[in-house]
N, C-alpha and C positions, 0 to 999 in steps of 0.2 A: 555531397556530404563533406563536412569539414572535420579535420582531425581533432578539433576541440569539442566536438558534439558527442553526447552519449544519450542513448535511449534507456530510461529506467522503466522497466516493465514490472508493475506492482501486483503481486499476489494472485496470479491467474492459476488458482488451485481448485481441486475438485470440490472442496466444501463451499466455495463461493460461486460455483457454477450450477447448472441445472441438476436438481435432485440432491444438492449438497446440504450440509447441516446449517449453513448460514448463506442460503442462496441469494445472490444479488439478481434482481429481475433482469432478464435479457442478457445476462453476462456472456453466454456462449456466442452472442452475435459479434463480439469484438475480437474473437480469436483469429479469424482470417484477416481482419484489419491489422491486428498487431503483427502477425506473421509477415504481412506485406510491408508494413512500416519498418520492421527490424532489418529487412534486406537492404534498406536504404541507409543503414548506419554501420559504420565500421566497428563501433563500440556499443555493446548492449550489456546491461546488468539486469538480473532478475532478483526480485525480493520474494521471500517465502515466509509466511507466518508459520511458527514452529513452537507450539505451546506444549508444556507439560500437562499431564492429565488433570491436575488439580489447580490449574491456573486461576488466579484471583479475578480475572475478568469474566469467568464463567458463572452464570447464575447458579449452576449446580454446586458451586463452592460456598454458597451463602444460603443456608436452609431458610425456606419460606419466601425466597425471592424468585422472581420470574425473569425470563429474558426480556431485554429492552427497558427494564427498570434502571434508574440511575441511583448510585450510592456514592458515599464519600469514602475514599481510601486515603492513605497517607499523602499521596501526591495530588489529590484533588478529586473532582468528579469522574466517575467511571460508569459508562453504560455497561450493563451486564449482558453478555452474549450467550447464545446456545454454545455448548461445547463444540469446538471446531478446530481444524488444522492441528490436531493432536500429533505430536512427534511420532514418526514412523508408521502412521496410518495412511490408508488410501486417500482419506480426505485431505491430508496435508500435501499429497503429491501434486505436481503440476498437471494441468489438464492435458490429456493425451494428444489433443489437437495442436498444442503449442509446439511450434517448430522453429527453434532459434538455435541451431547448432553452434553458431559462432559466439554465443554468450560467453563473456569473459569472467564473470563473477556471479555467484549466487549468494545473496546476503540474507541470512536467517534472522528473524526478529521475533520478539515476544516470547523468548525462551526462558526469561527470568520469571519465576513463579509469582512474585509479588508485585509485578509492574507490567502493564500492557505497553504495546509499542505500535502505534499507528504509523508514525513517520519512519522512513528509511534512514533518517539521520540521527534522531534522538528518541530515547524512550519517553513515555508519557509524563515523566517527571520534568521534562524539558531540560534536564541537566546531563543525563547519562548518554554519551555518544555511542553510536554503533561502529564508528570508524570509517563510515562511507565518505565523510567530508575529506579526511586526510587522503584516502585512496584517490578520490577524484583530483585533488590538487597535485598529488605526486605524479599522476598520469597526464596532467595538463588538460583535463576535461573541464571546461568552464561553462558550457551551455548544456543544461539538463532538460531533456524532453521527457515528459511523463505520459504513460498509458497504463491502463489496468483497472484494478478493483480495490476498493470501491472509491468512486470519484469523491464522495462526500466525507470519507474518513482517511484511508491510508494514502490515496493520491493527494488529497487536499493538504494534509499535514506534511507530507514529504515535499510538496511544492513550496509551502510556506517556509519550511526550514531551509530549503535550498536557497530561497530568496534572502532569508536572514543571513545566510553565510556568504552572500554576495556572488552567487552564481547567477547567470542568466537562466531564466526558467520559462519553459513553454509547456502547457498542458494541451494534449491533443484530445479534445473532448469526445469526438466520435469514436475514439479508441478506449473509452472509459464507460462504466455504468455505475449508477449510484444505488445505495440501499434505501435512502430517504426515510430516516427515522425522525419523526416529528419535525419535518421541514428541513432536514439537514442538507438536502441538495441546494435549496435556495440560500441557506446560510453559507454553504461552501462557495457559491458564486460570489456572494457579497464579500466574504472574507478574502478570497483570492483577488478580487478587484481592489480591495484596500491595500493589499500587499503589492499591487502592480504586476501580478503574474499574467503573462500573456496566455490567452486561451484561443486556440485555433482548431480548425477541423482538418483532418488528415487528407 
């Protein structure tokens, strides 16, 4: 392991795992893989979806709309999701099998009611920063490895933003799982390739 490397573990929370409100298929399979990977890194950061109950990305906030429909909001297109990862609920908690005691930072995202946040670096308006970029630079962490949920949304957008910000980026694909909404996994692969993001198996 190198001192400039960091493992970014994305959204391994109950609502994205088996039986959760927004279950990612086979999500639980990655937990032992991520735990093993984390032991190989001196620096680990966890992200946590942390939505208010009336978040604008929830279908329930838009009468007559259903989950997985797409609407236009002020910042562009937004897929509507089932209510998930609501602040201070069990669904928002990390999966109990996640075992990373040396995690140095928990970054909460999606807590602004009117804007969703897939990326760990920017809200979905592509302008509002989370502060992670500055944190990594101040710590001298220049190579970001990513694992977690979901490959085709929060992992993908975090990887792309890290690349935009001139970090070296590696996605560990077997430590991720995707939702696959209307071909979003294939789209993520193509987009990551365009960005030049390295994809490996752990």
